[in-house]
N, C-alpha and C positions, 0 to 999 in steps of 0.2 A: 469676601468678608469686608464689610465698611470701616475705612480706616475711624477710630472713637474720635480724633481728635477735629475731624472736618465733620463729622456726624455732628460731634457739641458745635461747632461753630453753627454748623447752618440752623441747629437749633434755635440756634439765639440770632440767627438774621433778620433782617426787617420783614422780608415776605413771608415766615412762620408766623411773624407776630402778629401781620395783617391778619393770614386767614385764621387766625385764633379769634379775634376779633369780628368777623365775619359772622364765624361760625355762633359766637355769643348774642351776635346783634340781630341776626337771621334762625332761628332755634327751630328751623322745619329741618326733617330727615336728611331731604336731599341733599341741605348747605352745608350738611357734616362731613361731604366728601370733598377730597382735596381738588380733584379736579374741578367742581361746581365754584370752590372758592375762588382757585387761578383764575376760569372764565368770568366769575362776578369780578373779581380786580381787576381783569383784562377789558370789561365794558365800562367798568367804574371809570378809566381811563379815557379808553375809546370815545364815550360816548358825549365829553363835554368837547373835546376836540371836532367832532366833528359837528357839534353844534356851533361852537365859534366860527367854524371855518362857515357852515349852513347859511349861517347870519348874512357875510359878505356873496354865498354865492348868491342866495335868492336877491340880494339886493342889487349883485351887478350883473343876476342874471345870466348864471356860469352854470345852470344844471347841464347843458350837453358838454360845457367842457369837462366834468368829473363822468359825464357817461366814457368820453373819449380815456381817459385815464386810468379807468376802472378796466376798461376793453383793452388797453393797453398792457398791463398786469397780465391780460393771459397770454400775449404774444412773449412778456418778459418770463414768466414761467416754460414756455414752449422750449424758449432761446438756453434757459439754466439748463433744463433736460439734457437737449442737443449738447453743448458744450460741457455738462456736470459742474454747472454751476449752481451751487445752492439756490434755490429760489427765493430763498428769507433775501437775498444779496441780488438776485435779478430781475426779481420784479418792481423792489423800489427804483434800482436803478435806471430800467427802461422807462418806467412811468416817470421820475423826473425829467429824461432826455425829453419825452413827448409833451410834457407841461412848458419845459424850457423850449420846447422847438413850436408850440403853437406862440407862445407871448411872443418869441422872435419874429414868428411871423406877422403876427397881428399891427406890432408896431412896425413893419417896414412894409405892408400892404395895402393896396388902398382897396382891397377887397372887404366885404362885411366878417364880424368875426364868426360867425355863424356858419360863413363857407370858410372859412381857413380852419373851426375845427370842424368842420363834416369832413373835408379833405385827408385831417388829421386822423380822425375814426375810421374813415374808410380804408386808411391805408394799415393803420394797424389793425384791424377784423382780419385783412384780405392775407396781410402778411403773417397772422398768427395761425388762419386755416391754414395757409400754404403748407407752415412747417407742421403742421398737426397732420395734414394729409399724407407727409412723408413715412409716418409710423404711428397705425391704427391702435396700437396698443396707448401711444401716449394720449389717446383721447381720452380712456378710462382713466388717467393718473389726472386730468385735468378738470373730470366733471368736479371734485370739491371743491375747485375755485370758483366753480360758477355756482355754489350756492353754499357755501359755506361753513365754515363747522368750530364757534368759537370754543369749544367743551374740550378741544383739542390744541388750544393754545400752551403753550412753553413756558419755563419762568425766563428762560432768553428773550423771549417775544414782550414778554411782560416789561423786564429791564428797557427794551429797546422803545418801549411805549413810555415808561415812566422818563427816560431821554428827552423824548420828542416831545411830550409835556410839558415839561418844564422850558423848551424852548419855543414851544410854540403862547402857551402862558406868557414868557418875556414879550415876544414878537407884538401879542394880543393888545398887552398891556402898555406898548409905546407906541404903536400905530393905528390900534383900533380907530379913534378919529383922522388920523390922516387916510386909512382905507375908504373910509364914510368919503372924505373929503374928494379922491381919486373919482371913485364909482360916482359921484354926482357929475365931477367936472373935472377931467384930468388937465385938460388945457390951464383951467386958470389953480389949479393945485401947483403946477408947475410955477406960472407966476407967482405964486407964493412960499416957494422954495422948495415944495415938496418933492422930493428924490422917487418922481413918479415909476420910472425905469427898475429903479432898486427894489423897489415895494411891489411891483409885478412879480418882480421873478423871485422873490424872496417867497408871496404867497404860493406863487404858484409853484413852487420846490415843497413846501410846507402842505400844502392843499393833496400835490400826488403823493406822497407819505401819508395823511392822515387817509385817503382814499385805499392806498396798499393794505395798511390794519386791517381798513373795513370789510376790504374783500375777503381777508381770512375769518373777521367774526360773520359776517350777512351773506357772502356770496357778490359776483359781477352783479346780478341781476337785479340786489337791493340795494346796492353801494349808493347811487343816488338817493332815495327814499330815506336813507339813514340821515344825510345831511340837509335835506330840506323840507322834510317832514317837520321835525321840532320848529325848523325859523320860521317855518311857513304859521305852525300855530301860534309860536310868540309872535310873529306881528299882527295877528290877530288880538292877543291879549293885550299887546305894550301899546302906549303911545308915544313913545320918546326912543332913540338908537340905542340906548343905554340899557334901557327895560326890557328890550328885544334882546338882548344878549343875555340879560338872567334869565328870562323867562324859557328859552331856548337850552337854557344849562338843565331848569327845571325841570321842563319837560322830556331832553333826552335822559337825563339820569333816571328819572323813575320809571319811564317806558325799558331801559334796561333792567334794572332791579328785578321790577313786576313780572316783562317778557321773561326773564331768564328762570323767577322763581315759578312762574304758572308752566312754562312748558315741562318742567319735570315733572310736574305732577302726575299722577297715574291716570287722571280720566282724560289728560291731555295730550300727552307726548308727542308734542309739537317740538317742528324746528325751532330751535332758539333765535336765529335770526329774525323769521318771519312774524316772530310772534313780537317778538321785542317791535318790531316797526308797525304791528296790529295794537298795540299799545300805543304807540306815539299819534298811529291813528284817530285812536277813540278820545286822543287831547286835542288833536285837532278839532274832530266834530266836536267837542266843545268849546273849544275854544269860537270857532264860527256862530254857534248860538250865543255865546257872551258878545261877539261883536254886534248880532243883531239883537239882542237884545238892547246896545246901548244907541243902536239905531243905526251902524255903521256899516257901510259896503264891506264883505267878508273880501279879504287881498288876496 
């Protein structure tokens, strides 16, 4: 039997209050269910984080980096299952480790960035496949991470995303211009007392965490799309670095809300993550048309 005191405390908590707002703001039948409200809140937290980091991913040409991190989460889950560690801990830990390893290798090697990322990408995928091949039953447990399912998000996940959202917002507010400077010319940035190494390691850590949460939402196959499609559309819409960030936020959040609602309709019944990405792609097509009308080359 539920403890009345704890039930009363939960009823007056922040999350139930937010769920009530969502139910009133979106008066669709599907949005009156708690798991749909949780899914929407998770997407509203995740989409802006992916968009903000995606702006730098596009500007820094780091799409391949996100692929390596997303596939490392596959190995992180496998290791978690082997050592009886909750994948919610093993995934981000291994993803961050791989991200930091790539940055450290890039800073110390004369090889191109793509080559180093390719080496890490190959290693983590091969390691994950080797681990999974030892237990055929494990492959079935890992299939959900290939496709993702935001509808199964828990309140623990939401609270973790809230913390990450605040940390990422503070990082972007303080370091957005510095990150642009580093992306344009890291050596010149260092001469102007920008701590390039610190920002690179912090960015890689936060990007790895955002990618991990994105895997839970849309799966390994669509993680890169969640970061780069809104940012690419924003680049067509905007004429400044600051404008690109705001456009990316708009595209990502509207895509998340519309995609979730559409996927839950009786006539659709599509995967939520895939529908969110398709809505973002519609935004991109529209942005390309706008850029064409303005006489600009689609970037």
